[in-house]
RODRENFI-519472 format. One line per field, with one value per residue (C-alpha): residue number from 1; residue in one letter; z, y, x. Coordinates in steps of 0.1 Angstrom, whole numbers, plus 5000, padded with zeros to 4 digits. Layout:
# RODRENFI-519472
num = c(NUM,...) $
residuo = c(A,...) $
zz = c(Z,...) $
yy = c(Y,...) $
xx = c(X,...) $
//
This chain:
# RODRENFI-519472
num = c(1,2,3,4,5,6,7,8,9,10,11,12,13,14,15,16,17,18,19,20,21,22,23,24,25,26,27,28,29,30,31,32,33,34,35,36,37,38,39,40,41,42,43,44,45,46,47,48,49,50,51,52,53,54,55,56,57,58,59,60,61,62,63,64,65,66,67,68,69,70,71,72,73,74,75,76,77,78,79,80,81,82,83,84,85,86,87,88,89,90,91,92,93,94,95,96,97,98,99,100,101,102,103,104,105,106,107,108,109,110,111,112,113,114,115,116,117,118,119,120,121,122,123,124,125,126,127,128,129,130,131,132,133,134,135,136,137,138,139,140,141,142,143,144,145,146,147,148,149,150,151,152,153,154,155,156,157,158,159,160,161,162,163,164,165,166,167,168,169,170,171,172,173,174,175,176,177,178,179,180,181,182,183,184,185,186,187,188,189,190,191,192,193,194,195,196,197,198,199,200,201,202,203,204,205,206,207,208,209,210,211,212,213,214,215,216,217,218,219,220,221,222,223,224,225,226,227,228,229,230,231,232,233,234,235,236,237,238,239,240,241,242,243,244,245,246,247,248,249,250,251,252,253,254,255,256,257,258,259,260,261,262,263,264,265,266,267,268,269,270,271,272,273,274,275,276,277,278,279,280,281,282,283,284,285,286,287,288,289,290,291,292,293,294,295,296,297,298,299,300,301,302,303,304,305,306,307,308,309,310,311,312,313,314,315,316,317,318,319,320,321,322,323,324,325,326,327,328,329,330) $
residuo = c(X,X,X,X,X,X,X,X,X,X,X,X,X,X,X,X,X,X,X,X,X,X,X,X,X,X,X,X,X,X,X,X,X,X,X,X,X,X,X,X,X,X,X,X,X,X,X,X,X,X,X,X,X,X,X,X,X,X,X,X,X,X,X,X,X,X,X,X,X,X,X,X,X,X,X,X,X,X,X,X,X,X,X,X,X,X,X,X,X,X,X,X,X,X,X,X,X,X,X,X,X,X,X,X,X,X,X,X,X,X,X,X,X,X,X,X,X,X,X,X,X,X,X,X,X,X,X,X,X,X,X,X,X,X,X,X,X,X,X,X,X,X,X,X,X,X,X,X,X,X,X,X,X,X,X,X,X,X,X,X,X,X,X,X,X,X,X,X,X,X,X,X,X,X,X,X,X,X,X,X,X,X,X,X,X,X,X,X,X,X,X,X,X,X,X,X,X,X,X,X,X,X,X,X,X,X,X,X,X,X,X,X,X,X,X,X,X,X,X,X,X,X,X,X,X,X,X,X,X,X,X,X,X,X,X,X,X,X,X,X,X,X,X,X,X,X,X,X,X,X,X,X,X,X,X,X,X,X,X,X,X,X,X,X,X,X,X,X,X,X,X,X,X,X,X,X,X,X,X,X,X,X,X,X,X,X,X,X,X,X,X,X,X,X,X,X,X,X,X,X,X,X,X,X,X,X,X,X,X,X,X,X,X,X,X,X,X,X,X,X,X,X,X,X,X,X,X,X,X,X) $
zz = c(4862,4855,4847,4856,4853,4880,4891,4865,4853,4818,4832,4837,4859,4877,4900,4929,4936,4942,4974,4982,5015,5023,4997,5015,4989,4951,4950,4969,4954,4922,4925,4936,4910,4883,4893,4900,4862,4848,4865,4847,4874,4861,4895,4912,4945,4966,4986,4991,5030,5026,5036,5034,4995,4994,4981,4955,4945,4947,4920,4898,4890,4883,4858,4842,4820,4814,4787,4809,4793,4802,4838,4863,4897,4922,4950,4978,4987,5029,5045,5065,5039,5061,5092,5079,5086,5049,5046,5054,5047,5017,5014,4976,4985,4997,4971,4945,4957,4964,4933,4915,4939,4936,4898,4902,4925,4902,4870,4854,4839,4852,4878,4871,4900,4931,4960,4990,5022,5047,5054,5066,5088,5087,5048,5031,5014,4981,4983,4981,4953,4935,4933,4924,4894,4880,4881,4863,4839,4832,4824,4855,4870,4850,4880,4915,4948,4987,5011,5051,5052,5069,5044,5052,5040,5011,5000,5012,4985,4959,4961,4956,4930,4908,4922,4907,4877,4891,4887,4908,4931,4910,4940,4975,4994,5025,5054,5045,5056,5069,5108,5100,5076,5087,5052,5048,5066,5050,5026,5006,4997,4987,4966,4949,4942,4931,4910,4930,4925,4957,4966,5000,5019,5047,5032,5053,5086,5092,5088,5109,5078,5067,5089,5112,5143,5154,5183,5217,5206,5238,5212,5180,5162,5161,5128,5119,5117,5149,5169,5160,5171,5208,5204,5200,5220,5246,5245,5239,5200,5211,5234,5210,5185,5208,5211,5206,5173,5161,5168,5149,5124,5121,5130,5098,5076,5085,5083,5046,5033,5044,5024,4989,4994,4994,5021,5043,5032,4994,5013,5033,4995,4977,4999,4993,4960,4956,4975,4953,4961,4955,4926,4934,4969,4976,4988,4999,4999,5012,4988,4955,4977,4997,4966,4950,4980,4972,4937,4944,4953,4914,4890,4915,4935,4970,4969,4984,5012,5020,5015,5043,5065,5063,5064,5094,5114,5106,5114,5138,5157,5140,5161,5164,5140,5117,5145,5152,5111,5107,5140,5129,5090,5072) $
yy = c(4928,4962,4985,5024,5050,5059,5095,5122,5102,5083,5047,5021,4994,4969,4972,4956,4956,4927,4936,4907,4914,4881,4865,4838,4815,4815,4787,4801,4834,4826,4810,4835,4859,4833,4829,4873,4877,4853,4868,4901,4914,4938,4957,4944,4963,4953,4974,4968,4964,4943,4906,4934,4925,4891,4898,4922,4889,4870,4891,4896,4856,4853,4880,4869,4847,4878,4903,4935,4960,4943,4949,4977,4973,4994,4993,5019,5032,5046,5015,5002,4981,4973,4987,5015,5054,5058,5027,5039,5072,5093,5111,5113,5090,5067,5067,5064,5033,5016,5025,5007,4976,4975,4975,4946,4929,4929,4920,4952,4982,5006,5011,5020,5034,5045,5053,5068,5051,5067,5111,5112,5141,5145,5153,5182,5172,5189,5166,5140,5153,5166,5129,5115,5139,5130,5092,5098,5119,5095,5065,5046,5057,5066,5078,5090,5086,5088,5066,5071,5108,5133,5155,5190,5170,5158,5193,5207,5183,5188,5228,5222,5202,5226,5253,5239,5222,5184,5153,5153,5127,5105,5081,5080,5044,5051,5032,5029,5002,5001,5002,5031,5058,5088,5091,5104,5136,5153,5129,5118,5150,5162,5134,5142,5179,5168,5136,5121,5081,5064,5026,5017,4994,4971,4975,4938,4955,4927,4900,4916,4922,4887,4867,4849,4877,4878,4899,4877,4862,4869,4859,4859,4829,4803,4811,4840,4870,4885,4858,4862,4900,4888,4860,4888,4917,4900,4911,4950,4946,4924,4952,4982,4967,4946,4977,4986,5002,4975,4946,4969,4971,4932,4929,4948,4936,4899,4909,4928,4895,4871,4891,4900,4859,4870,4866,4895,4900,4903,4929,4948,4945,4962,4989,4999,4998,5016,5051,5079,5088,5050,5034,5003,4986,4963,4931,4907,4869,4841,4817,4811,4800,4835,4853,4834,4846,4889,4884,4879,4911,4921,4922,4933,4961,4972,4987,5016,5004,4980,5012,5031,5003,5000,5034,5040,5011,5025,5057,5080,5111,5131,5147,5187,5210,5184,5180,5217,5225,5197,5218,5250,5246,5266) $
xx = c(4912,4904,4935,4932,4956,4978,4965,4968,4996,4993,5003,4978,4979,4958,4926,4951,4984,5004,5021,5057,5064,5056,5075,5100,5108,5108,5083,5058,5064,5069,5034,5016,5030,5020,4985,4980,4996,4977,4939,4951,4975,5002,5011,5039,5054,5078,5104,5146,5141,5120,5139,5172,5168,5153,5118,5133,5158,5124,5110,5136,5143,5103,5109,5133,5116,5086,5083,5091,5072,5041,5042,5044,5072,5073,5094,5108,5143,5146,5153,5184,5203,5231,5256,5270,5261,5246,5230,5199,5174,5171,5199,5216,5243,5219,5191,5216,5235,5200,5181,5214,5210,5175,5181,5205,5181,5153,5174,5158,5171,5143,5120,5080,5073,5103,5087,5102,5092,5092,5100,5136,5137,5172,5180,5166,5138,5156,5182,5155,5135,5164,5182,5146,5144,5180,5167,5137,5160,5180,5156,5164,5130,5096,5078,5083,5057,5057,5049,5041,5039,5020,4999,5020,5049,5032,5024,5056,5075,5050,5053,5090,5092,5068,5090,5119,5110,5116,5097,5068,5054,5027,5012,5011,5013,4991,4979,4942,4914,4878,4898,4922,4902,4928,4934,4905,4910,4937,4958,4926,4916,4949,4960,4928,4938,4973,4958,4978,4972,4966,4973,4966,4990,4972,4933,4931,4946,4968,4939,4914,4897,4900,4874,4895,4881,4848,4832,4837,4873,4899,4933,4945,4933,4966,4989,4975,4995,4983,4991,5026,5028,5013,5040,5067,5052,5033,4994,5005,4989,4950,4944,4944,4925,4902,4878,4841,4850,4867,4842,4814,4833,4837,4800,4789,4817,4800,4771,4777,4795,4763,4744,4766,4775,4814,4840,4844,4879,4863,4842,4870,4889,4862,4853,4884,4887,4854,4865,4869,4904,4918,4938,4947,4945,4979,4971,4997,4985,5016,4999,4978,4945,4944,4949,4923,4901,4920,4910,4871,4873,4872,4842,4814,4801,4786,4751,4746,4732,4761,4785,4767,4762,4801,4807,4790,4802,4839,4833,4854,4853,4882,4904,4901,4906,4885,4856,4856,4853,4825,4807,4802,4805,4778) $
//
């Protein structure tokens, strides 16, 4: 796999990042980790709230037999890890406790990329950023990143860090795929301007871009992630995605995949990988077979016509003021 710089930092990461949220046990998780690193993958993402620390523990047991400095390990803080009032959020108290717990579960003395999992409106941003800066200065964290924030929240955080002389966010982990392109309205240009690496989550839209779905279907395939969601929440999730906009994207995706001689998931991942703002999409295979398919997104490029076809099919009319500005732009 190609190695790329994370934004403007000197940190080199593989062009695909392995997400570990779906890991359920050592055997399955370790098999995927082995195959990923054997293929040249070096970038691994987790979070303390995944299975209440279970994902970090699976990764930590695997790390015990590896050369730590060969890998870039990312994890996150914010999620509820207990029932006490301060067992969640981005306060100094929770962050300090959470980073120590993550270090123990991972079996390492430092985290390469420590990310705030979502904006915490109950904690002053200065408190959060000062605490993260302290962790970097103490050597427990190498770089910091943000996830699931608005452009204004991200810009405010960057401005505060710049003004105070604190370590700034180096990366953004947003939702981004052919079905969800809102990143392009503000967060992608902001990340480019500020030199942040962008590592999108859900590049396959929760399985919708893997090839399992085709126009005319009336329910999710048995055993799919969407089917499990349907069982838990009724048909609400299906109705949200069962739209002409979705099927138009999937029609184009299948067409390009057939033309390119690739699977739909490989095309969908490749499209995200080639976006100008993106450093490394986060893949989340549950099995070695799924990983093998995901790895097929590397080593080739979409043609200009194929990219244009996917762009056109997935384009959405933006809300105000983006649409207004586009209409009156000189």
